[in-house]
Each structure stands twice: as structure tokens, then as C-alpha cells.
C-alpha positions, -999 to 999 in steps of 0.1 A, spaced: 496 -102 178 484 -71 173 494 -43 198 480 -12 204 517 6 205 503 37 224 509 45 261 488 66 283 461 74 255 436 59 273 409 84 291 387 82 315 363 108 322 336 114 353 307 95 329 327 64 328 333 63 367 303 68 378 287 43 354 315 18 364 303 25 401 265 21 395 278 -13 381 298 -25 409 266 -18 432 245 -41 413 224 -13 397 214 -13 356 221 18 332 179 21 333 179 26 368 208 58 365 186 89 371 198 124 367 194 127 406 216 99 410 241 112 386 246 144 406 251 120 436 277 105 417 294 137 411 296 152 448 301 114 459 335 119 436 341 154 449 341 143 487 364 113 479 387 134 463 391 163 488 394 137 511 429 126 497 444 160 511 435 144 549 453 113 539 489 121 529 508 144 503 495 142 468 530 144 447 513 157 419 495 181 436 528 199 448 537 237 433 563 254 436 553 291 434 572 325 442 560 351 466 572 388 469 567 413 498 568 448 499 583 469 529 570 460 565 545 436 549 543 411 576 514 386 562 521 372 527 482 359 514 488 325 497 467 312 468 430 300 484 436 264 473 468 257 495 466 231 517 495 230 535 535 244 532 561 218 526 589 237 519 595 278 522 629 293 515 641 330 516 657 339 482 689 360 482 681 373 445 703 405 426 682 422 406 700 436 381 706 470 367 706 474 331 723 497 310 693 508 294 655 507 298 633 499 265 619 510 247 643 536 245 619 564 232 593 558 263 606 583 287 589 566 320 607 533 313 635 537 335 612 545 364 607 503 360 642 501 370 644 525 397 645 500 430 615 520 446 579 513 441 569 553 439 570 557 397 555 536 372 550 536 337 525 528 310 529 514 274 517 522 242 498 503 218 527 506 192 548 497 219 530 473 241 560 463 260 591 469 282 623 456 288 659 461 296 692 459 280 724 445 297 761 452 286 777 428 294 748 403 286 732 388 318 716 351 326 683 358 343 665 331 371 637 351 374 609 376 364 594 398 386 568 427 380 552 450 406 515 459 394 505 495 388 465 498 392 456 526 422 422 516 438 415 484 417 432 452 401 442 446 370 447 415 349 485 413 335 485 389 302 526 390 299 552 368 279 587 365 287 613 373 256 646 375 249 669 391 221 707 397 212 700 426 187 668 440 203 647 435 169 645 397 169 630 385 199 624 348 211 596 339 235 608 321 263 581 315 288 542 329 284 532 334 318 495 328 333 473 354 334 478 370 367 453 397 388 470 425 411 463 447 433 480 484 433 516 477 444 514 440 443 539 417 435 540 385 407 574 365 407 578 340 383 605 309 379 623 307 344 641 286 324 675 299 331 681 316 301 718 320 283 734 353 287 712 376 265 717 414 258 679 424 259 647 411 279 614 425 281 576 421 289 552 420 260 515 425 266 493 397 249 464 420 250 469 441 219 440 460 226 450 478 261 480 491 270 495 480 307 509 501 334 537 491 362 556 504 391 587 478 387 602 452 369 627 425 378 648 404 361 667 386 388 698 364 396 698 341 427 726 343 451 713 321 479 685 303 489 678 303 526 650 277 545 625 294 570 617 278 600 583 271 607 567 282 640 536 269 656 508 291 669 520 295 704 557 302 696 544 333 670 522 349 693 549 346 718 571 366 704 582 398 720 581 418 688 562 405 657 569 437 634 606 434 642 621 445 605 653 430 590 668 427 557 655 389 555 629 368 570 637 341 596 607 324 606 569 320 594 538 306 610 512 291 588 480 305 595 455 274 581 424 290 580 395 290 552 420 322 533 454 306 545 483 328 549 519 334 559 535 355 587 567 362 585 595 371 612 612 392 612 589 415 588 610 427 553 626 460 556 622 467 517 600 462 487 624 436 470 622 404 491 612 370 475 600 339 491 599 303 477 576 279 485 562 243 479 529 246 486 501 210 489 473 222 465 442 214 471 424 189 443 407 199 411 370 199 405 354 172 394 337 198 365 313 180 343 306 146 331 332 144 303 362 156 322 390 139 335 399 138 371 432 158 376 450 125 394 478 101 378 466 69 362 480 48 385 455 60 413 423 56 388 417 19 407 419 34 440 395 67 430 372 40 412 369 16 443 361 47 466 335 60 445 316 27 442 318 19 479 307 56 485 278 53 461 265 18 475 258 35 507 236 59 487 218 34 465 187 16 480 183 -20 481 223 -31 477 233 -58 495 252 -53 527 280 -83 522 284 -63 484 287 -28 507 314 -42 529 333 -63 497 330 -27 479 347 -13 513 375 -40 513 383 -34 478 384 5 480 408 4 519 429 -24 494 435 -4 466 439 30 480 471 11 502 486 3 473 483 35 454 495 54 490 524 32 497 539 34 460 532 73 457 565 84 469 598 100 453 620 69 462 647 91 473 672 79 500 665 94 534 694 105 557 694 107 594 716 130 611 716 130 651 720 166 665 725 165 699 740 197 699 712 214 726 722 187 756 762 190 749 770 227 748 
């Protein structure tokens, strides 16, 4: 007997999902008009977005880092944020270099001065900035602060390491990041073994780049932030109270979500680690796949078949009801299995009643 000897190679695109849904509704290929194709894409988009209302989608959880400036009360979150699942204040140690690189760029030292008042600009010949450490150091996080007065700048940078300052190895290529002036971008990096030299290389070889600060950091402690509801936050007597670290936050769940910190950071080098629940990706074109695990495809297909059957003329009511039952059954199966399967430990806390 011949087997495929492959796993996970079957790809189901949007066109196949819609065509299958039409067959489920009892329609032939000749009856599928461009208008119905658009209706199918719209129905699929609605179904995918509604998954965020039905529970946490584990494949859409994202670990992000945010940096705050002095007296910054509000952190703007990505527009695709559905909810904050976890939030930590990270006690970071910004390593102080023994030398700034390139050594012949007199402004490079400004990038490690622990103040946002200065900046440095690269040259095309040496389109990078970095630092030397004696002794060699490990790095847990990488961040940089933008110099972009009165506008925004898109940075395309790579994180590189070296033991001799000549032969460099790319550890990570950061995604293109658009920042306003004095805005931070932090990145989780694969923890490096001790290296003597670290740098950020500009991947755009035709233009230079400017920064106010670079941090190659280690983490000493991660402390969870307590979540406040709207009433508790707005009843705080002093919302602008400054502190060396924030303790609590309120998640303002608007069209443009944001995070209100309390106390407010009292310096420019505080970092926050979040796990956020993201919005589902768009449907895209007919040749695209949808961004769901394969195990969810039967449920997505059944939901689309039912949704589309409601919009097509002449579909028998019993078929519509049958498709609805199938959609409900397959969603229940998929959602019950979408879990991390870790053990649960309950620890009662009655201290409020016994002190």
C-alpha cells in the first residue's frame, strides 16, 4: 500500500472553502456568480472575527514588549489587540558598554548615555551602531529609541553579535518598525551566549538611520501587574503618581486599545511584557490560506457552509438547520480541544478575612 509519507502539506485556500460551502448548500458550480463569491468572502471574514468572541484562540496569543517614557501614563497597543491576557513589569539591567561602535563615529557614545536628550546618525560606509563589553556579556532583550523629529521613521534593523568585532553573525532580523520621535521599540531575542560585541545593522543600504538610545539588556526580575477595572482606575485619587515601577493597569478596550499605567513611570527606561490576544488575520484573496491551525478547518468550513446557506436563494430549510447543527457540533469539538493541557492548581486565599 502506498502512503503519501507527508504531513501537513495539504493546503486549503479561500476559494476551496467557498466552493465547498456552495456544494454543502446544494448549489452547483454553474450557479456561483462573482456576487456570491464576494458574499462568501464576507461571510468567512465575519465568522473568523467572531471566533474572538467565543473564547481565547491560542494561536493568536502574542508576546510583545513595550517601552515607556518618563511620565508616560498611556501605552498605545497594536490596533489588532483584542485583550491583554498577561502583563508584567520587567526589571531590566541596561548593560553599560566599555566602548561604543563604530569607534570613529564620535556621536555613537550618545546612544548609551541613559538619556533621550542626544542622538547619533550612521554613515553609509558604517551603517550600524553597537557596543563592546569587557568582560563579555549575555543579552536577553534589545531595544532602541527613535530620533525622528516632527515625523515618523521606519526602521529595518538586524541584531548581530561578534567575538572579534570583525566577523559578525546575524542572530535576528527585526520586523520593519515605524516609530515617532522618542518612541521605544523592544524585542525579545534568543538569549545569546556571552559575546564581546553587539550591534544593530541597517538593512536599508541606501539610507542612514538615527537613534536616541540603544539598550542591550538583561532581566533581573519580572513582576506581574494587577489589572484594574474602569471604576477602580477612575477612583484613584492621584493617577499621575510617579514611581520607579508600575504596579497596576487599566485596559481601555476601545477601537484603538490602550493601557493606562499606575503608578506612572518616573524614568525613560521602563519595560513591560504583555501577552495579548490578537485579532484574526484578514481573508485576503481567493488563493490565500486562512490563518488557523489545520485542526480548526472542519469547524471553519461548517460555519461558512451554514452562513452562506442563509444568503442563497432556494436552499431548503431542513438543509439550513442541518448545516447549523453540523457547525455547532464541529465548533464544540474544536474549542474543547483548543487548550494548553497544563495542570491547574487552586490555592485558596482567605487572608482578607483572617487578618
